C-alpha positions as CSV (number, residue, x, y, z in Angstrom):
1,X,-70.7,-163.7,-86.8
2,X,-72.0,-162.4,-90.2
3,X,-70.2,-159.7,-92.1
4,X,-73.4,-157.6,-91.9
5,X,-75.6,-158.2,-88.9
6,X,-78.8,-156.8,-87.4
7,X,-78.9,-158.2,-83.9
8,X,-82.5,-158.2,-82.6
9,X,-83.3,-158.5,-78.9
10,X,-86.6,-160.3,-78.7
11,X,-86.7,-159.9,-74.9
12,X,-86.7,-156.1,-75.5
13,X,-89.7,-156.4,-77.8
14,X,-91.6,-158.4,-75.3
15,X,-90.6,-156.0,-72.5
16,X,-91.6,-153.0,-74.5
17,X,-95.0,-154.4,-75.2
18,X,-95.5,-155.1,-71.6
19,X,-94.4,-151.6,-70.6
20,X,-96.6,-149.9,-73.2
21,X,-99.7,-151.9,-72.3
22,X,-99.2,-150.9,-68.7
23,X,-99.0,-147.2,-69.7
24,X,-102.0,-147.3,-71.9
25,X,-104.2,-149.5,-69.7
26,X,-106.1,-151.1,-72.5
27,X,-105.6,-154.0,-74.9
28,X,-102.9,-153.7,-77.5
29,X,-102.4,-154.6,-81.1
30,X,-98.7,-155.1,-82.0
31,X,-98.0,-153.9,-85.5
32,X,-95.5,-156.1,-87.3
33,X,-95.9,-154.8,-90.9
34,X,-93.0,-154.1,-93.1
35,X,-91.1,-157.2,-91.9
36,X,-91.7,-156.1,-88.3
37,X,-90.3,-152.6,-89.0
38,X,-87.2,-154.3,-90.3
39,X,-86.8,-156.6,-87.3
40,X,-88.4,-159.7,-88.8
41,X,-92.2,-160.1,-88.7
42,X,-92.5,-163.6,-87.4
43,X,-90.0,-163.3,-84.5
44,X,-91.3,-159.9,-83.6
45,X,-94.9,-161.1,-83.6
46,X,-94.0,-164.0,-81.3
47,X,-92.2,-161.7,-78.9
48,X,-95.0,-159.2,-78.9
49,X,-97.5,-161.9,-78.1
50,X,-95.3,-163.1,-75.3
51,X,-95.3,-159.5,-74.0
52,X,-99.1,-159.5,-73.8
53,X,-100.3,-158.2,-77.2
54,X,-103.8,-159.3,-77.9
55,X,-103.7,-158.7,-81.6
56,X,-101.3,-158.4,-84.5
57,X,-101.5,-155.8,-87.2
58,X,-100.1,-155.9,-90.7
59,X,-100.4,-153.7,-93.8
60,X,-101.5,-156.3,-96.4
61,X,-102.8,-159.9,-96.7
62,X,-99.4,-161.3,-97.8
63,X,-97.9,-160.2,-94.5
64,X,-100.8,-161.8,-92.7
65,X,-100.4,-165.0,-94.5
66,X,-96.7,-165.1,-93.6
67,X,-97.7,-165.1,-89.9
68,X,-100.2,-167.9,-90.5
69,X,-97.7,-169.9,-92.5
70,X,-95.4,-169.7,-89.5
71,X,-98.0,-171.2,-87.3
72,X,-99.1,-168.0,-85.5
73,X,-102.8,-168.3,-84.7
74,X,-103.3,-165.1,-82.9
75,X,-105.9,-162.6,-84.2
76,X,-104.5,-160.6,-87.2
77,X,-105.9,-157.5,-89.0
78,X,-104.7,-156.4,-92.5
79,X,-105.9,-153.2,-94.0
80,X,-104.3,-152.3,-97.4
81,X,-105.7,-154.4,-100.2
82,X,-104.8,-155.0,-103.9
83,X,-108.0,-154.4,-106.0
84,X,-107.6,-158.0,-107.0
85,X,-107.1,-159.3,-103.4
86,X,-108.2,-162.8,-102.7
87,X,-110.4,-162.2,-99.7
88,X,-111.6,-165.8,-99.7
89,X,-108.2,-167.0,-98.9
90,X,-107.9,-164.4,-96.1
91,X,-111.3,-165.4,-94.6
92,X,-110.3,-169.1,-94.7
93,X,-107.1,-168.3,-92.8
94,X,-109.0,-166.4,-90.1
95,X,-107.6,-163.0,-91.0
96,X,-109.7,-159.9,-90.1
97,X,-110.0,-157.6,-93.2
98,X,-109.9,-153.9,-92.8
99,X,-112.7,-152.4,-94.9
100,X,-112.5,-148.8,-96.2
101,X,-115.0,-148.8,-99.0
102,X,-118.4,-150.2,-100.1
103,X,-116.7,-152.2,-102.9
104,X,-114.5,-154.0,-100.4
105,X,-117.5,-154.7,-98.1
106,X,-119.6,-156.1,-101.0
107,X,-116.7,-158.3,-102.2
108,X,-116.5,-159.8,-98.7
109,X,-120.2,-160.2,-98.3
110,X,-120.4,-162.2,-101.6
111,X,-118.1,-164.9,-100.3
112,X,-119.2,-168.2,-98.8
113,X,-119.3,-168.3,-95.0
114,X,-118.9,-165.2,-92.8
115,X,-116.1,-162.7,-93.1
116,X,-114.7,-161.0,-90.0
117,X,-114.3,-157.3,-90.9
118,X,-113.2,-154.1,-89.2
119,X,-114.6,-150.9,-90.7
120,X,-112.2,-148.0,-91.1
121,X,-113.4,-144.4,-90.8
122,X,-111.3,-141.5,-92.2
123,X,-111.2,-139.3,-89.1
124,X,-109.0,-136.7,-90.8
125,X,-105.8,-138.3,-92.0
126,X,-106.9,-138.5,-95.7
127,X,-105.6,-142.0,-96.4
128,X,-107.6,-145.2,-96.1
129,X,-111.1,-145.2,-94.6
130,X,-114.6,-144.1,-95.5
131,X,-115.2,-140.4,-95.5
132,X,-117.8,-138.8,-93.3
133,X,-120.0,-138.6,-96.4
134,X,-119.7,-142.3,-97.2
135,X,-119.8,-143.6,-93.7
136,X,-123.6,-143.7,-93.1
137,X,-124.2,-145.9,-96.2
138,X,-121.2,-148.1,-95.3
139,X,-122.4,-148.9,-91.8
140,X,-126.0,-149.4,-92.9
141,X,-124.8,-151.9,-95.6
142,X,-122.5,-153.6,-93.1
143,X,-125.4,-153.9,-90.6
144,X,-127.6,-155.5,-93.3
145,X,-124.9,-158.0,-94.2
146,X,-124.3,-158.8,-90.6
147,X,-128.0,-159.5,-90.0
148,X,-127.9,-161.8,-93.0
149,X,-124.9,-163.7,-91.6
150,X,-122.6,-162.7,-94.5
151,X,-120.1,-160.6,-92.4
152,X,-119.4,-159.9,-88.8
153,X,-118.3,-156.4,-88.0
154,X,-115.7,-157.1,-85.2
155,X,-114.2,-153.6,-85.2
156,X,-114.4,-150.0,-86.0
157,X,-111.2,-148.0,-86.3
158,X,-109.2,-145.1,-87.6
159,X,-105.7,-143.5,-87.5
160,X,-104.4,-140.2,-86.1
161,X,-102.3,-137.8,-88.0
162,X,-100.0,-137.0,-85.0
163,X,-100.1,-133.3,-86.2
164,X,-100.5,-132.1,-82.6
165,X,-102.7,-132.8,-79.5
166,X,-105.4,-130.4,-80.7
167,X,-105.7,-132.0,-84.1
168,X,-105.6,-135.5,-82.7
169,X,-108.3,-134.5,-80.2
170,X,-110.5,-133.3,-83.0
171,X,-110.0,-136.6,-84.8
172,X,-111.0,-138.4,-81.7
173,X,-114.2,-136.4,-81.6
174,X,-115.0,-137.2,-85.2
175,X,-114.2,-140.8,-84.6
176,X,-116.5,-140.9,-81.6
177,X,-119.4,-139.6,-83.8
178,X,-118.6,-142.2,-86.4
179,X,-118.8,-144.9,-83.8
180,X,-122.1,-143.5,-82.6
181,X,-123.4,-143.7,-86.2
182,X,-122.2,-147.3,-86.5
183,X,-124.0,-148.3,-83.3
184,X,-127.1,-146.5,-84.4
185,X,-127.1,-148.6,-87.5
186,X,-127.2,-151.7,-85.4
187,X,-123.6,-152.6,-85.2
188,X,-121.9,-153.6,-81.9
189,X,-118.2,-153.8,-82.6
190,X,-116.1,-155.6,-80.0
191,X,-113.0,-153.7,-81.0
192,X,-112.7,-149.9,-81.2
193,X,-109.2,-148.5,-81.9
194,X,-107.9,-145.2,-83.0
195,X,-104.5,-144.5,-81.4
196,X,-101.1,-145.7,-82.4
197,X,-98.1,-145.3,-80.1
198,X,-98.0,-141.5,-79.9
199,X,-101.7,-141.1,-79.2
200,X,-101.8,-144.1,-76.9
201,X,-99.1,-142.6,-74.7
202,X,-99.9,-138.9,-74.7
203,X,-103.6,-138.5,-75.4
204,X,-105.8,-140.7,-73.2
205,X,-109.0,-139.6,-75.0
206,X,-107.8,-141.5,-78.1
207,X,-107.3,-144.9,-76.4
208,X,-110.9,-146.2,-76.6
209,X,-110.9,-150.1,-76.1
210,X,-107.6,-151.0,-77.8
211,X,-104.5,-149.2,-79.1
212,X,-102.0,-150.1,-81.8
213,X,-98.4,-150.1,-80.9
214,X,-96.0,-149.9,-83.8
215,X,-92.6,-148.3,-83.5
216,X,-92.8,-148.3,-79.7
217,X,-92.6,-152.1,-79.4
218,X,-89.2,-151.9,-81.2
219,X,-88.0,-149.5,-78.5
220,X,-88.2,-146.3,-80.4
221,X,-90.2,-143.2,-79.5
222,X,-92.8,-142.1,-82.1
223,X,-91.8,-138.4,-81.8
224,X,-89.4,-136.2,-79.8
225,X,-91.0,-137.1,-76.5
226,X,-88.9,-139.8,-74.9
227,X,-90.6,-142.8,-73.3
228,X,-88.8,-144.0,-70.1
229,X,-88.1,-147.7,-70.0
230,X,-88.2,-148.5,-73.8
231,X,-85.3,-150.6,-75.0
232,X,-84.3,-150.4,-78.6
233,X,-84.4,-153.9,-80.0
234,X,-82.0,-153.7,-83.0
235,X,-78.2,-153.2,-83.1
236,X,-76.8,-152.9,-86.6
237,X,-73.1,-153.7,-87.2
238,X,-70.7,-154.9,-89.8
239,X,-67.1,-156.1,-89.9
240,X,-64.3,-153.9,-91.0
241,X,-63.2,-155.6,-94.3
242,X,-60.2,-153.5,-95.2
243,X,-57.9,-150.8,-93.8
244,X,-55.2,-148.7,-95.5
245,X,-52.9,-146.0,-94.5
246,X,-53.1,-143.0,-96.9
247,X,-51.3,-139.6,-97.1
248,X,-52.8,-136.2,-96.7
249,X,-54.7,-135.0,-99.8
250,X,-56.1,-138.5,-100.6
251,X,-59.7,-138.4,-102.0
252,X,-62.3,-140.7,-100.5
253,X,-65.3,-142.2,-102.3
254,X,-67.3,-140.8,-105.2
255,X,-66.8,-137.1,-106.0
256,X,-64.1,-136.6,-103.5
257,X,-66.4,-134.9,-101.1
258,X,-63.9,-135.9,-98.4
259,X,-60.1,-135.4,-98.9
260,X,-57.8,-136.4,-96.0
261,X,-56.2,-133.5,-94.2
262,X,-53.3,-135.5,-92.8
263,X,-51.9,-139.0,-93.0
264,X,-54.6,-141.3,-91.7
265,X,-56.1,-144.7,-91.8
266,X,-59.2,-145.5,-93.8
267,X,-61.5,-148.4,-92.8
268,X,-64.0,-149.9,-95.2
269,X,-67.4,-151.0,-93.9
270,X,-69.5,-153.3,-96.2
271,X,-72.8,-151.6,-95.8
272,X,-74.3,-149.2,-98.3
273,X,-77.6,-147.7,-99.6
274,X,-78.5,-151.1,-101.0
275,X,-78.6,-152.3,-97.4
276,X,-80.7,-149.3,-96.3
277,X,-77.8,-147.0,-95.2
278,X,-79.1,-143.5,-96.1
279,X,-76.9,-141.9,-98.7
280,X,-78.1,-138.5,-97.2
281,X,-76.1,-139.3,-94.1
282,X,-72.8,-139.2,-96.1
283,X,-70.1,-137.2,-94.3
284,X,-72.3,-136.7,-91.2
285,X,-73.1,-140.1,-89.7
286,X,-70.9,-141.8,-87.2
287,X,-70.1,-145.4,-86.3
288,X,-68.5,-146.9,-83.2
289,X,-65.4,-149.1,-83.5
290,X,-63.9,-150.4,-80.2
291,X,-65.9,-147.8,-78.3
292,X,-64.6,-144.9,-80.3
293,X,-66.8,-142.9,-82.7
294,X,-65.6,-142.2,-86.3
295,X,-67.4,-140.2,-88.9
296,X,-68.2,-141.5,-92.4
297,X,-65.7,-140.1,-94.8
298,X,-67.3,-139.1,-98.2
299,X,-70.3,-140.6,-99.8
300,X,-72.1,-143.7,-98.9
301,X,-72.0,-146.1,-101.9
302,X,-74.3,-148.9,-102.9
303,X,-72.4,-151.6,-101.0
304,X,-69.9,-149.8,-98.7
305,X,-68.8,-146.7,-97.0
306,X,-65.4,-145.5,-95.6
307,X,-64.6,-144.1,-92.2
308,X,-61.5,-142.0,-91.5
309,X,-60.2,-143.5,-88.2
310,X,-57.1,-141.3,-87.9
311,X,-54.4,-143.1,-85.9
312,X,-56.8,-145.4,-84.0
313,X,-55.6,-149.0,-84.2
314,X,-58.5,-150.3,-86.2
315,X,-58.0,-153.7,-87.9
316,X,-59.7,-156.0,-90.4
317,X,-62.3,-158.0,-88.5
318,X,-63.1,-155.2,-86.0
319,X,-66.8,-154.5,-85.5
320,X,-68.3,-151.2,-86.5
321,X,-71.6,-150.5,-84.7
322,X,-73.9,-148.2,-86.7
323,X,-76.6,-148.0,-84.1
324,X,-77.4,-149.9,-80.9
325,X,-76.4,-150.1,-77.3
326,X,-72.7,-150.0,-78.2
327,X,-72.9,-147.2,-80.7
328,X,-75.0,-144.2,-81.9
329,X,-78.8,-144.4,-81.7
330,X,-81.3,-144.8,-84.5
331,X,-82.5,-141.3,-83.6
332,X,-79.0,-139.9,-84.2
333,X,-78.9,-141.6,-87.6
334,X,-82.3,-140.1,-88.3
335,X,-81.0,-136.7,-87.6
336,X,-77.9,-137.2,-89.7
337,X,-80.1,-138.3,-92.6
338,X,-82.9,-135.7,-92.1
339,X,-85.5,-138.4,-91.6
340,X,-87.3,-140.3,-88.8
341,X,-86.2,-143.3,-86.7
342,X,-89.0,-145.4,-88.3
343,X,-87.2,-145.2,-91.7
344,X,-83.8,-146.0,-90.3
345,X,-84.8,-149.4,-89.0
346,X,-87.4,-150.4,-91.6
347,X,-85.1,-149.8,-94.6
348,X,-82.4,-152.3,-93.5
349,X,-82.1,-154.7,-96.4
350,X,-82.1,-158.4,-97.0
351,X,-78.4,-158.8,-97.3
352,X,-78.1,-158.0,-93.6
353,X,-78.4,-161.1,-91.5
354,X,-80.9,-161.0,-88.7
355,X,-79.6,-162.6,-85.5
356,X,-82.1,-163.1,-82.7
357,X,-81.4,-163.2,-79.1
358,X,-83.9,-164.1,-76.4
């Protein structure tokens, strides 16, 4: 067993995809960007496909090429592009390119062969995607290129803000109008997708023909509404690497934010903010050792943190579970760090060994 370990349950990922697909009732794209939300992009992608995902989604072309290099031939969409992106290589690899601007469309249309593209409309999130003002010209140009055989517009899509049901419903209305405009221009996209996990689960009007499941496939709810049956896929743990008995009044970690109130045992855990442990959780977060929870004592450092275990018989080699089935949850860590569960799992660094179980 590795000193630092993220244990990833691939069966949980496959099962979560199957559950979510059943709840949404439409085809699903499994989003495996950001190294599969920290779980490992390639293993997560394979598990998601096993669970019935029809598509894979990634942020950029490098992530898409990683999947192809691993032998994954399933349909893949990538949507954030370097201005100098090599679209020719993407087209040759059979990667669908998300298009948010006329410049991107023209670059793809100028390539040999025919590019598969999915046009993105900004329905109100204010990130990628053509604005309502730019959309008519974009779909007209795309239709012209499609008639000439230079591109094929496989999809039209957008992304919700998850501000609230009313705001998301307004975005769905704007998206439906953009879809009508695309069809009026002569486009007939096979794929239409707007909702990610939250919208897919809670706002049926946003489902259209496909939904994108991101954090949900890793067993985490996208907001404060729990989803029955989801199984968190990652357990993060580390070995206790040192213990020491110290007297009352002993300072712990930088700044002495924690000073022992009585004679106690301190246990050293070899995970720090370089591994993705949020420094903002210092003095608040808890870990489980032999089924007993202990709070972090003092500040999280770059490579380590300390827990004050009192008189518990903790020894070198014992396992400290930060989050997972045998410890706190990622949601609890998010609360301790004043962030969201997405960040807790995606920030786990490369020094932490990923161990995959079927």
